[in-house]
N, C-alpha and C positions, 0 to 999 in steps of 0.2 A: 504494500500500500504506500503510495506517495502522497505527501501533503505539500502543496505549494503555498508559500506564504511570503509575500514581499520579495519574490524572486529567489527564495531560498528553498531548497529541497530538504525536507527533514528525513534523514536516513536513520538507520538503526542506532548508530553511534550518537547522533545528535539527540535522538529521543532518549537514549540512555543518560546522556549528560543532563537533559532537562529533568528527568526523573530524579537523578541524584541531587541536582540543585534545588528542586522543589522540596525534597525531603530534608535537606540540610544546606541552606543557602550560604552558610559560612565555611563550608568545606573548601580547602585549599586546592589550587590547581594541581599540585603534585599528587594529592590524594585522589582527585578526580581521575587523573591520568592513570594511576595505579588501578583504580576500580574498573576502568573501561579498556585497559590494556593498550594505551597509547602513550606517546611522549608528551611531556608537559607543554612544549611549544605547539604541538599539534592541537592539544586541548584548548590552550589559550587562543589559538587562531579560530577554532570552531566557535568558541564562546563569543569572540569578538564579532564573527560573522552573524551569529544569532542576534547579538545586540544591534548591530548595524542594520539588519533586516527588520528590526522591530518585533521579533519573536520574543526576546527577552527585553522588557521595557524598564526594568529596574529591580532593585533588591530592597526589601522592606524590613524594618524593625517593627514588630507588633508589640504594643504596650497594653497593659490592662488599665482601661480608663478608671475603674474603681480604685485601683492602687494609687493612682495619681490624684485622687480627690474628685473624680467625676463619676459617681456611682449611677447617675440617671442618664439613660440613653433614650432618645426619642427620634422618630421620623416625622418631619413636618412637610406636608404637601402644601404648595402655595399656588393659588390661582391669581395671577397678576392682573392689576387694573390695566386698561388699554395703555400701551406705550411704556409700561413699567418693567417689562421683562429684562432688558439690559441692566437696569438699576438693581433688580432683585439678584441677578447673578453677581453683580459687583458687591452687594451687601454680603452674600454668602461667601465670596472670596475673602472679604475683610474680617469675617468673624472667626476668631480662634476656636469657638465651640463647634463649628461645622467641620466634620471630618470627611463628608462626602456631599456632593451636589450633582444631581442628575436632571437633565432636561428630558421630559417624558411626554408621551402622547396622552390624550384624554383631557378632561376638564382642567385638571391641575397641570401646570406646565413644568413645575420644579418640584423635586423631592430632595430634601436635605436630611442628613443624619447629623444629629447634634449630641454632644456630651456636656452635661451640666452638673454643678455641685449639688443641686437639690431642686425640688419643685419650686421653691421660692425664687429660683433664678429663671424659671421658664418664662414668666411675663416679660422680663427685661429682654430676653432673646427674641421672643415672638413679636414684641413691639417693633423691632427693627424691620421685620418682614411685613407687618401689618401696615406700615406706612406706604407700601407699594402693592398690596394685594390681600387676599383673604387666605387664612391658614386653616388647616385641619391637622391636628397633632395626635400621634399615637405614641404612647410611652411603652418602651420595651420592658416586658415582664421577665422574659428569659430568652436564651438563645440556644434552641435545641440543635441547630446546625451552625456552628461558628464559621467564620471566614475560612475558606479552603481554596486550594488551587484548582485550576481548570483540569478536566480530564485530558490526558495525553493520548495521542493515537496509539493504536497497537503497533508494535514493532513489525517491520517487514519480515516475512517468513522465508524469503529465499534471496540468494545472492543477486539475482537480476533486479531486485527491487531497490537496491542501494545505489545512490548517486554515483555516476562515473563508472559503473560496473564493478566497483570495489566489493569485496565480499563483506557480508555482515559480520559483526563481532562474534556471534555464535558460530557461524560457518568457518570463519578464519581460525578461531580457536581450536576447532576440531580437526580441520584439514591440515594445518601446518602451524608452526610457531608464529606468534604475532610479530609483525614488523614494527620496528621503532619508527615513530613519526607518521604512521598511517593515518 
């Protein structure tokens, strides 16, 4: 199976690298190289190509909002008044309480995710949006499915499905010794 994304073909090794990085984003290049049976420069180059193509868009540090003094999370849907959409987006960009902002279809044009110190802070945050539209707020009670990575495609099953005719990691490992820099 081949996946085309931004001019980059995702072969078995790139998918392996993405799986390893998704499981442990802080893993070093040397360790990645060891785990996929490649040289460190080859792994570094593949990761750079994945970043340049926009497949890897960044690396994140996830923090617990409650541990930082923001135990209340809410989603705020905003229906802007006519001509107020750009101002609403700017308000969301400027508010440190906003961790996400999405422009969506439907009656509400904007959905923001906010983290606040307590319910007493909610009015102050909502007032900034109410100056430009109508809000509907939902307080998060629990998060049964926390933020998780995207599903990665299945790895190619045969050597012909790997970019440039190179053998896949599994095939190469069984057929002959791994080449350095592959």
